[in-house]
PDB file with one MODEL, atoms N, CA, C and O in Angstrom:
MODEL        1
ATOM      1  N   MET A   1      95.796 115.303 135.075  1.00  0.00           N
ATOM      2  CA  MET A   1      96.616 114.990 136.224  1.00  0.00           C
ATOM      3  C   MET A   1      98.053 115.421 135.929  1.00  0.00           C
ATOM      4  O   MET A   1      98.586 115.168 134.849  1.00  0.00           O
ATOM      5  N   ILE A   2      98.649 116.060 136.890  1.00  0.00           N
ATOM      6  CA  ILE A   2     100.062 116.419 136.796  1.00  0.00           C
ATOM      7  C   ILE A   2     100.844 115.295 137.460  1.00  0.00           C
ATOM      8  O   ILE A   2     100.513 114.886 138.573  1.00  0.00           O
ATOM      9  N   TYR A   3     101.877 114.790 136.791  1.00  0.00           N
ATOM     10  CA  TYR A   3     102.642 113.667 137.302  1.00  0.00           C
ATOM     11  C   TYR A   3     104.064 113.721 136.755  1.00  0.00           C
ATOM     12  O   TYR A   3     104.367 114.467 135.824  1.00  0.00           O
ATOM     13  N   VAL A   4     104.918 112.915 137.358  1.00  0.00           N
ATOM     14  CA  VAL A   4     106.312 112.772 136.925  1.00  0.00           C
ATOM     15  C   VAL A   4     106.493 111.331 136.467  1.00  0.00           C
ATOM     16  O   VAL A   4     106.044 110.405 137.142  1.00  0.00           O
ATOM     17  N   MET A   5     107.144 111.137 135.329  1.00  0.00           N
ATOM     18  CA  MET A   5     107.439 109.788 134.850  1.00  0.00           C
ATOM     19  C   MET A   5     108.858 109.411 135.253  1.00  0.00           C
ATOM     20  O   MET A   5     109.805 110.156 135.001  1.00  0.00           O
ATOM     21  N   SER A   6     108.992 108.257 135.877  1.00  0.00           N
ATOM     22  CA  SER A   6     110.318 107.768 136.255  1.00  0.00           C
ATOM     23  C   SER A   6     111.067 107.296 135.008  1.00  0.00           C
ATOM     24  O   SER A   6     110.465 107.020 133.971  1.00  0.00           O
ATOM     25  N   ASN A   7     112.373 107.211 135.132  1.00  0.00           N
ATOM     26  CA  ASN A   7     113.176 106.673 134.030  1.00  0.00           C
ATOM     27  C   ASN A   7     112.762 105.236 133.727  1.00  0.00           C
ATOM     28  O   ASN A   7     112.764 104.806 132.573  1.00  0.00           O
ATOM     29  N   HIS A   8     112.410 104.508 134.770  1.00  0.00           N
ATOM     30  CA  HIS A   8     112.004 103.104 134.604  1.00  0.00           C
ATOM     31  C   HIS A   8     110.798 102.990 133.672  1.00  0.00           C
ATOM     32  O   HIS A   8     110.806 102.170 132.754  1.00  0.00           O
ATOM     33  N   VAL A   9     109.773 103.793 133.892  1.00  0.00           N
ATOM     34  CA  VAL A   9     108.578 103.694 133.037  1.00  0.00           C
ATOM     35  C   VAL A   9     108.896 104.127 131.607  1.00  0.00           C
ATOM     36  O   VAL A   9     108.344 103.565 130.661  1.00  0.00           O
ATOM     37  N   LEU A  10     109.758 105.096 131.435  1.00  0.00           N
ATOM     38  CA  LEU A  10     110.128 105.522 130.079  1.00  0.00           C
ATOM     39  C   LEU A  10     110.826 104.393 129.321  1.00  0.00           C
ATOM     40  O   LEU A  10     110.554 104.165 128.142  1.00  0.00           O
ATOM     41  N   GLU A  11     111.723 103.693 130.007  1.00  0.00           N
ATOM     42  CA  GLU A  11     112.429 102.566 129.381  1.00  0.00           C
ATOM     43  C   GLU A  11     111.472 101.411 129.090  1.00  0.00           C
ATOM     44  O   GLU A  11     111.488 100.849 127.995  1.00  0.00           O
ATOM     45  N   ARG A  12     110.642 101.058 130.069  1.00  0.00           N
ATOM     46  CA  ARG A  12     109.724  99.922 129.903  1.00  0.00           C
ATOM     47  C   ARG A  12     108.669 100.195 128.837  1.00  0.00           C
ATOM     48  O   ARG A  12     108.318  99.296 128.072  1.00  0.00           O
ATOM     49  N   ALA A  13     108.171 101.394 128.778  1.00  0.00           N
ATOM     50  CA  ALA A  13     107.164 101.731 127.771  1.00  0.00           C
ATOM     51  C   ALA A  13     107.733 101.550 126.371  1.00  0.00           C
ATOM     52  O   ALA A  13     107.072 100.996 125.493  1.00  0.00           O
ATOM     53  N   GLN A  14     108.960 102.017 126.164  1.00  0.00           N
ATOM     54  CA  GLN A  14     109.593 101.870 124.861  1.00  0.00           C
ATOM     55  C   GLN A  14     109.812 100.397 124.534  1.00  0.00           C
ATOM     56  O   GLN A  14     109.510  99.961 123.423  1.00  0.00           O
ATOM     57  N   GLU A  15     110.334  99.625 125.488  1.00  0.00           N
ATOM     58  CA  GLU A  15     110.574  98.192 125.282  1.00  0.00           C
ATOM     59  C   GLU A  15     109.290  97.433 124.951  1.00  0.00           C
ATOM     60  O   GLU A  15     109.294  96.502 124.146  1.00  0.00           O
ATOM     61  N   ARG A  16     108.198  97.845 125.581  1.00  0.00           N
ATOM     62  CA  ARG A  16     106.938  97.111 125.485  1.00  0.00           C
ATOM     63  C   ARG A  16     105.984  97.659 124.431  1.00  0.00           C
ATOM     64  O   ARG A  16     104.861  97.174 124.295  1.00  0.00           O
ATOM     65  N   GLY A  17     106.424  98.659 123.691  1.00  0.00           N
ATOM     66  CA  GLY A  17     105.603  99.196 122.618  1.00  0.00           C
ATOM     67  C   GLY A  17     104.378  99.962 123.083  1.00  0.00           C
ATOM     68  O   GLY A  17     103.328  99.933 122.441  1.00  0.00           O
ATOM     69  N   ILE A  18     104.527 100.645 124.206  1.00  0.00           N
ATOM     70  CA  ILE A  18     103.432 101.462 124.747  1.00  0.00           C
ATOM     71  C   ILE A  18     103.842 102.921 124.591  1.00  0.00           C
ATOM     72  O   ILE A  18     104.859 103.345 125.140  1.00  0.00           O
ATOM     73  N   SER A  19     103.058 103.686 123.849  1.00  0.00           N
ATOM     74  CA  SER A  19     103.420 105.087 123.631  1.00  0.00           C
ATOM     75  C   SER A  19     103.151 105.919 124.883  1.00  0.00           C
ATOM     76  O   SER A  19     102.294 105.585 125.701  1.00  0.00           O
ATOM     77  N   LEU A  20     103.894 106.996 125.008  1.00  0.00           N
ATOM     78  CA  LEU A  20     103.668 107.909 126.134  1.00  0.00           C
ATOM     79  C   LEU A  20     102.293 108.561 126.026  1.00  0.00           C
ATOM     80  O   LEU A  20     101.694 108.913 127.042  1.00  0.00           O
ATOM     81  N   LEU A  21     101.789 108.723 124.805  1.00  0.00           N
ATOM     82  CA  LEU A  21     100.430 109.252 124.618  1.00  0.00           C
ATOM     83  C   LEU A  21      99.392 108.290 125.190  1.00  0.00           C
ATOM     84  O   LEU A  21      98.403 108.722 125.781  1.00  0.00           O
ATOM     85  N   THR A  22      99.614 107.000 125.016  1.00  0.00           N
ATOM     86  CA  THR A  22      98.699 105.997 125.583  1.00  0.00           C
ATOM     87  C   THR A  22      98.723 106.068 127.101  1.00  0.00           C
ATOM     88  O   THR A  22      97.671 106.049 127.739  1.00  0.00           O
ATOM     89  N   ILE A  23      99.907 106.150 127.683  1.00  0.00           N
ATOM     90  CA  ILE A  23     100.020 106.256 129.140  1.00  0.00           C
ATOM     91  C   ILE A  23      99.319 107.510 129.632  1.00  0.00           C
ATOM     92  O   ILE A  23      98.578 107.465 130.614  1.00  0.00           O
ATOM     93  N   ASP A  24      99.548 108.621 128.961  1.00  0.00           N
ATOM     94  CA  ASP A  24      98.911 109.886 129.345  1.00  0.00           C
ATOM     95  C   ASP A  24      97.386 109.772 129.272  1.00  0.00           C
ATOM     96  O   ASP A  24      96.687 110.243 130.169  1.00  0.00           O
ATOM     97  N   ALA A  25      96.872 109.153 128.213  1.00  0.00           N
ATOM     98  CA  ALA A  25      95.421 108.997 128.065  1.00  0.00           C
ATOM     99  C   ALA A  25      94.846 108.139 129.186  1.00  0.00           C
ATOM    100  O   ALA A  25      93.762 108.428 129.693  1.00  0.00           O
ATOM    101  N   ILE A  26      95.556 107.095 129.573  1.00  0.00           N
ATOM    102  CA  ILE A  26      95.079 106.237 130.666  1.00  0.00           C
ATOM    103  C   ILE A  26      95.097 106.994 131.982  1.00  0.00           C
ATOM    104  O   ILE A  26      94.172 106.856 132.782  1.00  0.00           O
ATOM    105  N   LEU A  27      96.122 107.784 132.221  1.00  0.00           N
ATOM    106  CA  LEU A  27      96.186 108.558 133.463  1.00  0.00           C
ATOM    107  C   LEU A  27      95.092 109.622 133.521  1.00  0.00           C
ATOM    108  O   LEU A  27      94.571 109.920 134.596  1.00  0.00           O
ATOM    109  N   GLU A  28      94.749 110.188 132.382  1.00  0.00           N
ATOM    110  CA  GLU A  28      93.710 111.216 132.335  1.00  0.00           C
ATOM    111  C   GLU A  28      92.293 110.637 132.423  1.00  0.00           C
ATOM    112  O   GLU A  28      91.395 111.268 132.982  1.00  0.00           O
ATOM    113  N   ASN A  29      92.099 109.441 131.872  1.00  0.00           N
ATOM    114  CA  ASN A  29      90.752 108.866 131.828  1.00  0.00           C
ATOM    115  C   ASN A  29      90.822 107.333 131.889  1.00  0.00           C
ATOM    116  O   ASN A  29      90.526 106.663 130.900  1.00  0.00           O
ATOM    117  N   PRO A  30      91.213 106.777 133.047  1.00  0.00           N
ATOM    118  CA  PRO A  30      91.351 105.330 133.151  1.00  0.00           C
ATOM    119  C   PRO A  30      89.991 104.634 133.198  1.00  0.00           C
ATOM    120  O   PRO A  30      89.013 105.190 133.697  1.00  0.00           O
ATOM    121  N   HIS A  31      89.944 103.407 132.669  1.00  0.00           N
ATOM    122  CA  HIS A  31      88.729 102.598 132.829  1.00  0.00           C
ATOM    123  C   HIS A  31      88.574 102.201 134.293  1.00  0.00           C
ATOM    124  O   HIS A  31      87.459 102.111 134.807  1.00  0.00           O
ATOM    125  N   GLN A  32      89.707 101.963 134.959  1.00  0.00           N
ATOM    126  CA  GLN A  32      89.693 101.572 136.366  1.00  0.00           C
ATOM    127  C   GLN A  32      90.918 102.115 137.084  1.00  0.00           C
ATOM    128  O   GLN A  32      91.978 102.308 136.488  1.00  0.00           O
ATOM    129  N   ILE A  33      90.747 102.357 138.381  1.00  0.00           N
ATOM    130  CA  ILE A  33      91.868 102.639 139.270  1.00  0.00           C
ATOM    131  C   ILE A  33      91.726 101.647 140.411  1.00  0.00           C
ATOM    132  O   ILE A  33      90.712 101.630 141.110  1.00  0.00           O
ATOM    133  N   ILE A  34      92.749 100.820 140.596  1.00  0.00           N
ATOM    134  CA  ILE A  34      92.695  99.811 141.650  1.00  0.00           C
ATOM    135  C   ILE A  34      93.944  99.917 142.517  1.00  0.00           C
ATOM    136  O   ILE A  34      94.966 100.460 142.097  1.00  0.00           O
ATOM    137  N   ALA A  35      93.841  99.390 143.728  1.00  0.00           N
ATOM    138  CA  ALA A  35      94.995  99.395 144.623  1.00  0.00           C
ATOM    139  C   ALA A  35      96.031  98.403 144.118  1.00  0.00           C
ATOM    140  O   ALA A  35      95.690  97.292 143.712  1.00  0.00           O
ATOM    141  N   ASP A  36      97.292  98.804 144.142  1.00  0.00           N
ATOM    142  CA  ASP A  36      98.391  97.914 143.796  1.00  0.00           C
ATOM    143  C   ASP A  36      98.526  96.907 144.930  1.00  0.00           C
ATOM    144  O   ASP A  36      98.486  97.283 146.102  1.00  0.00           O
ATOM    145  N   GLU A  37      98.681  95.658 144.601  1.00  0.00           N
ATOM    146  CA  GLU A  37      98.738  94.601 145.605  1.00  0.00           C
ATOM    147  C   GLU A  37     100.077  94.510 146.312  1.00  0.00           C
ATOM    148  O   GLU A  37     100.296  93.581 147.089  1.00  0.00           O
ATOM    149  N   SER A  38     100.978  95.449 146.065  1.00  0.00           N
ATOM    150  CA  SER A  38     102.292  95.417 146.706  1.00  0.00           C
ATOM    151  C   SER A  38     102.197  95.733 148.193  1.00  0.00           C
ATOM    152  O   SER A  38     103.095  95.391 148.962  1.00  0.00           O
ATOM    153  N   GLY A  39     101.119  96.381 148.596  1.00  0.00           N
ATOM    154  CA  GLY A  39     100.943  96.725 149.999  1.00  0.00           C
ATOM    155  C   GLY A  39     101.542  98.069 150.393  1.00  0.00           C
ATOM    156  O   GLY A  39     101.358  98.521 151.523  1.00  0.00           O
ATOM    157  N   GLU A  40     102.255  98.709 149.473  1.00  0.00           N
ATOM    158  CA  GLU A  40     102.837 100.009 149.776  1.00  0.00           C
ATOM    159  C   GLU A  40     101.746 101.080 149.769  1.00  0.00           C
ATOM    160  O   GLU A  40     100.850 101.051 148.925  1.00  0.00           O
ATOM    161  N   THR A  41     101.820 102.006 150.693  1.00  0.00           N
ATOM    162  CA  THR A  41     100.842 103.080 150.782  1.00  0.00           C
ATOM    163  C   THR A  41     100.883 103.960 149.541  1.00  0.00           C
ATOM    164  O   THR A  41     101.954 104.365 149.089  1.00  0.00           O
ATOM    165  N   GLY A  42      99.710 104.251 148.996  1.00  0.00           N
ATOM    166  CA  GLY A  42      99.614 105.174 147.876  1.00  0.00           C
ATOM    167  C   GLY A  42      99.890 104.574 146.515  1.00  0.00           C
ATOM    168  O   GLY A  42      99.917 105.298 145.520  1.00  0.00           O
ATOM    169  N   GLN A  43     100.095 103.274 146.444  1.00  0.00           N
ATOM    170  CA  GLN A  43     100.378 102.632 145.158  1.00  0.00           C
ATOM    171  C   GLN A  43      99.068 102.256 144.471  1.00  0.00           C
ATOM    172  O   GLN A  43      98.263 101.509 145.029  1.00  0.00           O
ATOM    173  N   GLN A  44      98.857 102.764 143.278  1.00  0.00           N
ATOM    174  CA  GLN A  44      97.642 102.480 142.527  1.00  0.00           C
ATOM    175  C   GLN A  44      97.973 102.051 141.109  1.00  0.00           C
ATOM    176  O   GLN A  44      99.026 102.383 140.566  1.00  0.00           O
ATOM    177  N   VAL A  45      97.038 101.297 140.519  1.00  0.00           N
ATOM    178  CA  VAL A  45      97.176 100.880 139.132  1.00  0.00           C
ATOM    179  C   VAL A  45      96.045 101.525 138.344  1.00  0.00           C
ATOM    180  O   VAL A  45      94.867 101.302 138.624  1.00  0.00           O
ATOM    181  N   TYR A  46      96.422 102.327 137.356  1.00  0.00           N
ATOM    182  CA  TYR A  46      95.464 102.918 136.428  1.00  0.00           C
ATOM    183  C   TYR A  46      95.464 101.989 135.216  1.00  0.00           C
ATOM    184  O   TYR A  46      96.523 101.692 134.663  1.00  0.00           O
ATOM    185  N   GLN A  47      94.295 101.532 134.805  1.00  0.00           N
ATOM    186  CA  GLN A  47      94.286 100.588 133.699  1.00  0.00           C
ATOM    187  C   GLN A  47      93.116 100.822 132.763  1.00  0.00           C
ATOM    188  O   GLN A  47      92.041 101.270 133.160  1.00  0.00           O
ATOM    189  N   SER A  48      93.376 100.495 131.491  1.00  0.00           N
ATOM    190  CA  SER A  48      92.371 100.626 130.438  1.00  0.00           C
ATOM    191  C   SER A  48      92.628  99.566 129.377  1.00  0.00           C
ATOM    192  O   SER A  48      93.760  99.127 129.178  1.00  0.00           O
ATOM    193  N   ILE A  49      91.562  99.165 128.702  1.00  0.00           N
ATOM    194  CA  ILE A  49      91.677  98.265 127.570  1.00  0.00           C
ATOM    195  C   ILE A  49      91.971  99.115 126.342  1.00  0.00           C
ATOM    196  O   ILE A  49      91.245 100.057 126.026  1.00  0.00           O
ATOM    197  N   VAL A  50      93.060  98.756 125.652  1.00  0.00           N
ATOM    198  CA  VAL A  50      93.528  99.528 124.504  1.00  0.00           C
ATOM    199  C   VAL A  50      93.657  98.585 123.315  1.00  0.00           C
ATOM    200  O   VAL A  50      94.134  97.458 123.452  1.00  0.00           O
ATOM    201  N   SER A  51      93.230  99.055 122.149  1.00  0.00           N
ATOM    202  CA  SER A  51      93.357  98.279 120.929  1.00  0.00           C
ATOM    203  C   SER A  51      94.647  98.670 120.216  1.00  0.00           C
ATOM    204  O   SER A  51      94.850  99.836 119.877  1.00  0.00           O
ATOM    205  N   PHE A  52      95.517  97.685 119.990  1.00  0.00           N
ATOM    206  CA  PHE A  52      96.772  97.901 119.283  1.00  0.00           C
ATOM    207  C   PHE A  52      96.614  97.371 117.867  1.00  0.00           C
ATOM    208  O   PHE A  52      96.099  96.271 117.662  1.00  0.00           O
ATOM    209  N   GLU A  53      97.061  98.161 116.884  1.00  0.00           N
ATOM    210  CA  GLU A  53      96.936  97.771 115.477  1.00  0.00           C
ATOM    211  C   GLU A  53      97.498  96.376 115.254  1.00  0.00           C
ATOM    212  O   GLU A  53      98.584  96.053 115.736  1.00  0.00           O
ATOM    213  N   GLU A  54      96.768  95.564 114.536  1.00  0.00           N
ATOM    214  CA  GLU A  54      97.158  94.222 114.124  1.00  0.00           C
ATOM    215  C   GLU A  54      97.378  93.245 115.273  1.00  0.00           C
ATOM    216  O   GLU A  54      97.565  92.054 115.027  1.00  0.00           O
ATOM    217  N   LYS A  55      97.363  93.711 116.515  1.00  0.00           N
ATOM    218  CA  LYS A  55      97.619  92.820 117.642  1.00  0.00           C
ATOM    219  C   LYS A  55      96.377  92.585 118.493  1.00  0.00           C
ATOM    220  O   LYS A  55      96.322  91.622 119.258  1.00  0.00           O
ATOM    221  N   GLY A  56      95.392  93.449 118.368  1.00  0.00           N
ATOM    222  CA  GLY A  56      94.155  93.281 119.122  1.00  0.00           C
ATOM    223  C   GLY A  56      94.126  94.079 120.414  1.00  0.00           C
ATOM    224  O   GLY A  56      94.893  95.021 120.608  1.00  0.00           O
ATOM    225  N   ASP A  57      93.211  93.670 121.296  1.00  0.00           N
ATOM    226  CA  ASP A  57      92.999  94.383 122.551  1.00  0.00           C
ATOM    227  C   ASP A  57      93.926  93.864 123.650  1.00  0.00           C
ATOM    228  O   ASP A  57      94.148  92.661 123.791  1.00  0.00           O
ATOM    229  N   TYR A  58      94.456  94.809 124.421  1.00  0.00           N
ATOM    230  CA  TYR A  58      95.300  94.495 125.575  1.00  0.00           C
ATOM    231  C   TYR A  58      94.854  95.377 126.736  1.00  0.00           C
ATOM    232  O   TYR A  58      94.308  96.463 126.537  1.00  0.00           O
ATOM    233  N   LEU A  59      95.093  94.897 127.932  1.00  0.00           N
ATOM    234  CA  LEU A  59      94.905  95.718 129.116  1.00  0.00           C
ATOM    235  C   LEU A  59      96.243  96.381 129.395  1.00  0.00           C
ATOM    236  O   LEU A  59      97.247  95.699 129.601  1.00  0.00           O
ATOM    237  N   VAL A  60      96.260  97.702 129.402  1.00  0.00           N
ATOM    238  CA  VAL A  60      97.481  98.444 129.728  1.00  0.00           C
ATOM    239  C   VAL A  60      97.358  98.881 131.178  1.00  0.00           C
ATOM    240  O   VAL A  60      96.397  99.545 131.567  1.00  0.00           O
ATOM    241  N   ARG A  61      98.353  98.492 131.970  1.00  0.00           N
ATOM    242  CA  ARG A  61      98.371  98.771 133.410  1.00  0.00           C
ATOM    243  C   ARG A  61      99.511  99.746 133.702  1.00  0.00           C
ATOM    244  O   ARG A  61     100.663  99.494 133.347  1.00  0.00           O
ATOM    245  N   VAL A  62      99.177 100.857 134.348  1.00  0.00           N
ATOM    246  CA  VAL A  62     100.148 101.905 134.654  1.00  0.00           C
ATOM    247  C   VAL A  62     100.215 102.038 136.174  1.00  0.00           C
ATOM    248  O   VAL A  62      99.210 102.331 136.821  1.00  0.00           O
ATOM    249  N   PHE A  63     101.393 101.823 136.735  1.00  0.00           N
ATOM    250  CA  PHE A  63     101.586 101.826 138.183  1.00  0.00           C
ATOM    251  C   PHE A  63     102.040 103.216 138.635  1.00  0.00           C
ATOM    252  O   PHE A  63     103.012 103.774 138.125  1.00  0.00           O
ATOM    253  N   VAL A  64     101.297 103.758 139.616  1.00  0.00           N
ATOM    254  CA  VAL A  64     101.515 105.139 140.042  1.00  0.00           C
ATOM    255  C   VAL A  64     101.649 105.202 141.563  1.00  0.00           C
ATOM    256  O   VAL A  64     100.861 104.596 142.288  1.00  0.00           O
ATOM    257  N   ASN A  65     102.650 105.938 142.037  1.00  0.00           N
ATOM    258  CA  ASN A  65     102.797 106.213 143.460  1.00  0.00           C
ATOM    259  C   ASN A  65     102.095 107.542 143.727  1.00  0.00           C
ATOM    260  O   ASN A  65     102.653 108.610 143.475  1.00  0.00           O
ATOM    261  N   THR A  66     100.866 107.466 144.240  1.00  0.00           N
ATOM    262  CA  THR A  66     100.078 108.664 144.497  1.00  0.00           C
ATOM    263  C   THR A  66     100.397 109.302 145.842  1.00  0.00           C
ATOM    264  O   THR A  66      99.867 110.365 146.164  1.00  0.00           O
ATOM    265  N   ALA A  67     101.266 108.658 146.636  1.00  0.00           N
ATOM    266  CA  ALA A  67     101.680 109.237 147.914  1.00  0.00           C
ATOM    267  C   ALA A  67     102.684 110.374 147.703  1.00  0.00           C
ATOM    268  O   ALA A  67     102.890 111.193 148.598  1.00  0.00           O
ATOM    269  N   LYS A  68     103.294 110.422 146.549  1.00  0.00           N
ATOM    270  CA  LYS A  68     104.250 111.487 146.219  1.00  0.00           C
ATOM    271  C   LYS A  68     103.503 112.689 145.649  1.00  0.00           C
ATOM    272  O   LYS A  68     102.404 112.551 145.113  1.00  0.00           O
ATOM    273  N   ALA A  69     104.110 113.869 145.770  1.00  0.00           N
ATOM    274  CA  ALA A  69     103.522 115.075 145.200  1.00  0.00           C
ATOM    275  C   ALA A  69     104.562 115.738 144.306  1.00  0.00           C
ATOM    276  O   ALA A  69     105.564 116.235 144.821  1.00  0.00           O
ATOM    277  N   PRO A  70     104.372 115.767 143.007  1.00  0.00           N
ATOM    278  CA  PRO A  70     103.271 115.160 142.248  1.00  0.00           C
ATOM    279  C   PRO A  70     103.437 113.637 142.179  1.00  0.00           C
ATOM    280  O   PRO A  70     104.520 113.115 142.446  1.00  0.00           O
ATOM    281  N   PRO A  71     102.357 112.929 141.819  1.00  0.00           N
ATOM    282  CA  PRO A  71     102.428 111.472 141.712  1.00  0.00           C
ATOM    283  C   PRO A  71     103.528 111.041 140.736  1.00  0.00           C
ATOM    284  O   PRO A  71     103.806 111.726 139.752  1.00  0.00           O
ATOM    285  N   VAL A  72     104.150 109.883 141.031  1.00  0.00           N
ATOM    286  CA  VAL A  72     105.230 109.355 140.194  1.00  0.00           C
ATOM    287  C   VAL A  72     104.726 108.111 139.466  1.00  0.00           C
ATOM    288  O   VAL A  72     104.255 107.161 140.091  1.00  0.00           O
ATOM    289  N   VAL A  73     104.832 108.131 138.144  1.00  0.00           N
ATOM    290  CA  VAL A  73     104.488 106.982 137.325  1.00  0.00           C
ATOM    291  C   VAL A  73     105.695 106.059 137.348  1.00  0.00           C
ATOM    292  O   VAL A  73     106.777 106.424 136.889  1.00  0.00           O
ATOM    293  N   LYS A  74     105.502 104.854 137.889  1.00  0.00           N
ATOM    294  CA  LYS A  74     106.620 103.950 138.139  1.00  0.00           C
ATOM    295  C   LYS A  74     106.877 102.954 137.022  1.00  0.00           C
ATOM    296  O   LYS A  74     108.030 102.703 136.671  1.00  0.00           O
ATOM    297  N   SER A  75     105.812 102.378 136.454  1.00  0.00           N
ATOM    298  CA  SER A  75     105.989 101.353 135.436  1.00  0.00           C
ATOM    299  C   SER A  75     104.707 101.196 134.638  1.00  0.00           C
ATOM    300  O   SER A  75     103.658 101.722 135.009  1.00  0.00           O
ATOM    301  N   ALA A  76     104.807 100.468 133.540  1.00  0.00           N
ATOM    302  CA  ALA A  76     103.639 100.192 132.703  1.00  0.00           C
ATOM    303  C   ALA A  76     103.901  98.927 131.902  1.00  0.00           C
ATOM    304  O   ALA A  76     105.028  98.648 131.493  1.00  0.00           O
ATOM    305  N   TYR A  77     102.841  98.176 131.690  1.00  0.00           N
ATOM    306  CA  TYR A  77     102.939  97.026 130.798  1.00  0.00           C
ATOM    307  C   TYR A  77     101.582  96.742 130.201  1.00  0.00           C
ATOM    308  O   TYR A  77     100.568  97.267 130.660  1.00  0.00           O
ATOM    309  N   LYS A  78     101.562  95.902 129.168  1.00  0.00           N
ATOM    310  CA  LYS A  78     100.310  95.495 128.558  1.00  0.00           C
ATOM    311  C   LYS A  78     100.208  93.982 128.648  1.00  0.00           C
ATOM    312  O   LYS A  78     101.212  93.272 128.588  1.00  0.00           O
ATOM    313  N   THR A  79      98.974  93.500 128.795  1.00  0.00           N
ATOM    314  CA  THR A  79      98.740  92.070 128.899  1.00  0.00           C
ATOM    315  C   THR A  79      97.499  91.682 128.112  1.00  0.00           C
ATOM    316  O   THR A  79      96.527  92.435 128.041  1.00  0.00           O
ATOM    317  N   SER A  80      97.549  90.501 127.525  1.00  0.00           N
ATOM    318  CA  SER A  80      96.375  89.976 126.831  1.00  0.00           C
ATOM    319  C   SER A  80      95.429  89.271 127.806  1.00  0.00           C
ATOM    320  O   SER A  80      94.312  88.909 127.439  1.00  0.00           O
ATOM    321  N   LYS A  81      95.877  89.078 129.044  1.00  0.00           N
ATOM    322  CA  LYS A  81      95.071  88.403 130.076  1.00  0.00           C
ATOM    323  C   LYS A  81      94.163  89.423 130.766  1.00  0.00           C
ATOM    324  O   LYS A  81      94.269  89.667 131.968  1.00  0.00           O
ATOM    325  N   ILE A  82      93.282  89.997 129.982  1.00  0.00           N
ATOM    326  CA  ILE A  82      92.427  91.074 130.469  1.00  0.00           C
ATOM    327  C   ILE A  82      91.581  90.619 131.653  1.00  0.00           C
ATOM    328  O   ILE A  82      91.524  91.307 132.672  1.00  0.00           O
ATOM    329  N   SER A  83      90.923  89.464 131.529  1.00  0.00           N
ATOM    330  CA  SER A  83      90.004  89.019 132.594  1.00  0.00           C
ATOM    331  C   SER A  83      90.724  88.707 133.897  1.00  0.00           C
ATOM    332  O   SER A  83      90.086  88.682 134.950  1.00  0.00           O
ATOM    333  N   LYS A  84      92.024  88.471 133.861  1.00  0.00           N
ATOM    334  CA  LYS A  84      92.790  88.185 135.080  1.00  0.00           C
ATOM    335  C   LYS A  84      92.923  89.431 135.961  1.00  0.00           C
ATOM    336  O   LYS A  84      92.908  89.325 137.187  1.00  0.00           O
ATOM    337  N   TYR A  85      93.052  90.599 135.349  1.00  0.00           N
ATOM    338  CA  TYR A  85      93.338  91.823 136.089  1.00  0.00           C
ATOM    339  C   TYR A  85      92.177  92.820 136.110  1.00  0.00           C
ATOM    340  O   TYR A  85      92.093  93.644 137.020  1.00  0.00           O
ATOM    341  N   TYR A  86      91.300  92.758 135.140  1.00  0.00           N
ATOM    342  CA  TYR A  86      90.205  93.727 135.039  1.00  0.00           C
ATOM    343  C   TYR A  86      89.133  93.364 136.047  1.00  0.00           C
ATOM    344  O   TYR A  86      88.661  92.228 136.069  1.00  0.00           O
ATOM    345  N   GLU A  87      88.748  94.305 136.871  1.00  0.00           N
ATOM    346  CA  GLU A  87      87.757  94.049 137.917  1.00  0.00           C
ATOM    347  C   GLU A  87      86.370  94.370 137.390  1.00  0.00           C
ATOM    348  O   GLU A  87      86.143  95.455 136.854  1.00  0.00           O
ATOM    349  N   GLY A  88      85.446  93.437 137.537  1.00  0.00           N
ATOM    350  CA  GLY A  88      84.069  93.663 137.102  1.00  0.00           C
ATOM    351  C   GLY A  88      83.853  93.233 135.664  1.00  0.00           C
ATOM    352  O   GLY A  88      84.648  92.492 135.087  1.00  0.00           O
ATOM    353  N   GLU A  89      82.754  93.717 135.101  1.00  0.00           N
ATOM    354  CA  GLU A  89      82.356  93.371 133.726  1.00  0.00           C
ATOM    355  C   GLU A  89      83.281  94.032 132.711  1.00  0.00           C
ATOM    356  O   GLU A  89      83.711  95.172 132.885  1.00  0.00           O
ATOM    357  N   ILE A  90      83.569  93.303 131.668  1.00  0.00           N
ATOM    358  CA  ILE A  90      84.424  93.844 130.598  1.00  0.00           C
ATOM    359  C   ILE A  90      83.526  94.365 129.493  1.00  0.00           C
ATOM    360  O   ILE A  90      84.017  94.869 128.484  1.00  0.00           O
TER     361      ILE A  90
ENDMDL
END
């Protein structure tokens, strides 16, 4: 996928310990793509379960505006509350 990363996602990824390689891997092969609950047209969440050294498994959620051409990666975060956000069987 060809996309543009916003300054916001670059800052948040660094703050949250999420590498740009991890974000790229999720965008290329996400476990799930779900609609962002913000209600904005074209907003999607690409998410995958990722294992972080010494910290365990987290769900990494990458927010993308797919209404733009090319799509804009808006933000990303990781959460240990996998079952709260992951749809279906884990």
